[in-house]
C-alpha positions in Angstrom: -46.2 -18.8 6.5 -49.5 -20.0 4.9 -51.2 -16.5 5.6 -48.4 -14.6 4.3 -46.5 -14.2 1.1 -42.8 -13.4 0.6 -43.6 -9.7 0.1 -45.5 -9.7 3.6 -42.8 -11.2 5.1 -40.2 -8.6 4.0 -42.7 -5.9 4.4 -42.3 -4.5 0.8 -44.8 -4.0 -1.9 -45.0 -6.3 -4.8 -43.5 -3.4 -6.9 -40.3 -3.1 -4.8 -37.1 -2.8 -6.7 -34.2 -5.4 -6.1 -32.5 -2.6 -3.8 -35.6 -2.0 -1.7 -35.8 -5.9 -1.3 -32.1 -6.0 -0.2 -32.5 -3.2 2.3 -35.5 -4.8 3.7 -34.0 -8.0 4.1 -30.8 -6.5 5.7 -32.9 -4.6 8.2 -34.8 -7.5 9.2 -31.8 -9.8 9.4 -30.3 -7.4 12.1 -33.6 -7.5 14.0 -34.2 -11.4 13.9 -30.6 -12.8 13.7 -30.7 -15.5 16.4 -27.4 -14.4 17.9 -28.8 -10.9 18.5 -31.8 -12.4 20.3 -30.4 -15.3 22.4 -29.2 -13.0 25.0 -32.9 -12.2 25.8 -34.0 -15.9 25.6 -36.0 -15.5 22.2 -35.6 -18.0 19.6 -36.0 -16.2 16.3 -34.5 -19.0 14.2 -37.8 -19.6 12.3 -38.3 -15.8 11.3 -35.0 -15.6 10.2 -35.4 -18.6 7.8 -38.5 -17.0 6.5 -36.7 -13.9 5.8 -33.8 -15.7 4.1 -36.2 -17.9 2.0 -38.3 -14.8 0.8 -35.1 -12.9 0.0 -33.8 -16.0 -2.1 -37.0 -15.8 -4.2 -37.5 -12.2 -4.7 -34.0 -11.4 -5.2 -33.7 -13.8 -8.1 -35.4 -12.2 -11.3 -36.6 -15.5 -12.7 -37.8 -17.1 -9.6 -39.5 -13.8 -8.6 -41.5 -13.7 -11.9 -42.5 -17.3 -11.6 -43.6 -16.6 -7.9 -45.5 -13.4 -9.1 -47.3 -15.5 -11.6 -48.3 -17.9 -8.9 -49.7 -15.5 -6.2 -51.4 -13.4 -8.6 -52.9 -16.1 -10.7 -54.1 -19.1 -8.7 -54.6 -17.4 -5.2 -56.2 -14.6 -6.8 -58.5 -16.4 -8.9 -59.4 -18.8 -6.0 -60.5 -15.7 -3.9 -62.6 -14.5 -6.8 -64.1 -17.7 -7.5 -65.2 -19.2 -4.2 -67.8 -21.9 -4.8 -68.4 -22.1 -1.0 -71.0 -19.4 -1.5 -74.9 -19.6 -1.3 -76.8 -21.7 -3.7 -77.6 -18.8 -6.1 -74.1 -17.5 -6.4 -72.6 -20.9 -7.0 -75.3 -21.5 -9.7 -74.6 -18.2 -11.3 -70.8 -19.1 -11.4 -71.5 -22.6 -12.6 -70.0 -23.7 -16.1 -66.1 -24.0 -16.3 -65.7 -22.8 -12.7 -66.7 -26.3 -11.8 -63.9 -28.0 -13.6 -61.5 -25.2 -12.7 -62.1 -26.1 -8.8 -61.8 -29.7 -9.5 -58.4 -29.3 -11.2 -57.2 -27.0 -8.2 -58.5 -29.3 -5.7 -56.8 -32.2 -7.5 -53.8 -30.0 -7.4 -53.8 -29.5 -3.7 -54.4 -33.5 -3.2 -51.3 -34.2 -5.4 -49.1 -31.9 -3.7 -49.8 -33.8 -0.3 -49.6 -37.3 -2.1 -46.3 -36.4 -3.6 -44.7 -35.5 -0.3 -46.1 -38.7 1.0 -44.7 -40.8 -1.8 -41.4 -38.9 -1.4 -41.2 -39.8 2.2 -42.1 -43.4 1.5 -45.2 -43.2 4.0 -47.6 -45.6 2.0 -50.2 -44.9 4.6 -54.1 -45.2 4.7 -54.1 -41.4 4.0 -52.6 -42.1 0.5 -55.7 -44.5 0.0 -58.1 -41.7 1.2 -56.2 -39.2 -1.2 -56.6 -41.7 -4.2 -60.2 -41.9 -3.7 -60.5 -38.1 -3.4 -58.5 -37.6 -6.8 -60.6 -40.2 -8.5 -63.6 -38.0 -8.1 -62.0 -34.9 -9.5 -60.4 -37.0 -12.4 -63.8 -38.1 -13.4 -65.2 -34.6 -13.2 -62.7 -33.3 -15.5 -63.0 -36.3 -17.9 -66.8 -35.8 -18.1 -66.0 -32.3 -19.6 -63.5 -34.0 -22.2 -60.9 -31.9 -20.9 -57.7 -33.8 -21.7 -54.9 -34.5 -18.8 -52.5 -32.0 -20.3 -54.7 -29.1 -19.5 -55.4 -30.0 -15.8 -52.4 -28.0 -14.3 -53.6 -25.0 -12.4 -51.3 -22.6 -14.5 -53.3 -23.7 -17.5 -56.8 -24.0 -15.8 -56.4 -20.4 -14.6 -55.9 -19.0 -18.1 -59.0 -21.0 -19.3 -60.9 -19.8 -16.5 -60.1 -16.0 -17.2 -60.8 -16.5 -20.8 -64.2 -18.4 -20.3 -65.2 -15.5 -17.9 -64.9 -13.1 -20.8 -67.5 -15.1 -22.8 -69.2 -17.7 -21.0 -71.2 -19.1 -24.0 -68.1 -20.6 -25.6 -67.6 -24.2 -25.6 -64.9 -26.0 -23.7 -63.4 -27.5 -26.8 -63.2 -24.2 -28.4 -61.6 -22.6 -25.1 -58.9 -25.3 -25.4 -58.3 -24.2 -28.8 -58.0 -20.6 -27.9 -55.4 -21.7 -25.2 -53.5 -23.6 -27.9 -53.2 -20.7 -30.2 -52.3 -18.4 -27.2 -49.4 -20.8 -26.3 -48.3 -21.0 -30.1 -48.4 -17.3 -30.8 -47.6 -15.6 -27.5 -45.4 -17.9 -25.4 -41.6 -18.3 -25.7 -40.1 -21.6 -26.6 -38.6 -21.6 -23.1 -41.7 -20.9 -21.3 -43.6 -23.6 -23.4 -40.9 -26.3 -22.3 -41.5 -25.2 -18.6 -45.4 -25.5 -19.0 -45.1 -28.9 -20.7 -42.8 -30.0 -17.7 -45.2 -29.0 -15.2 -48.1 -30.4 -17.1 -46.4 -33.9 -17.7 -45.2 -34.1 -14.0 -48.6 -33.1 -12.8 -50.0 -36.0 -15.1 -47.6 -38.5 -13.8 -48.2 -37.8 -10.2 -52.1 -38.0 -11.0 -51.6 -41.5 -12.5 -49.5 -42.8 -9.8 -52.0 -41.6 -7.2 -55.0 -43.1 -9.0 -53.4 -46.4 -9.3 -52.4 -46.7 -5.7 
């Protein structure tokens, strides 16, 4: 399901209404329900699970809004700023992009390590991930970017803002973000952002100390 998002799975657009999402789920459920396909010797359990998972998210207003921010934020940004380009293009996109990429790479590392810690798999893989994480931590610290800003949701905002004016300093960029949160983010969303940031910081510290 890595190459598909929930909208792709249900075959609806990102602007689909709740009714359209439900209708798509019902149609697909009839087609891929395991009981309807067993007689033909086809196991559609996985497809059915994906359909139900997609519907569970997209049918919930709050979960859908959070999911939309995720796929239109981090994924679209990563597609726009791909550092695996020619040397000339990479040089042109230098600056804050380097720190943004480190933060996103660190996030991917933490996502994997959190799972290993959860499953209590204290393996050589964790040691390798720890070493990789330290490199990104040092990169971010070299730019004097405090840990509370390292979560991708925050780094994405910083990247978009920096891209509008590449001459601004990182310290001023962080000030702009703080002002944005103070003036434009609701109290509930502030708490959610803080929770994500603190959880991420905790996971980073745990892995680096491993």
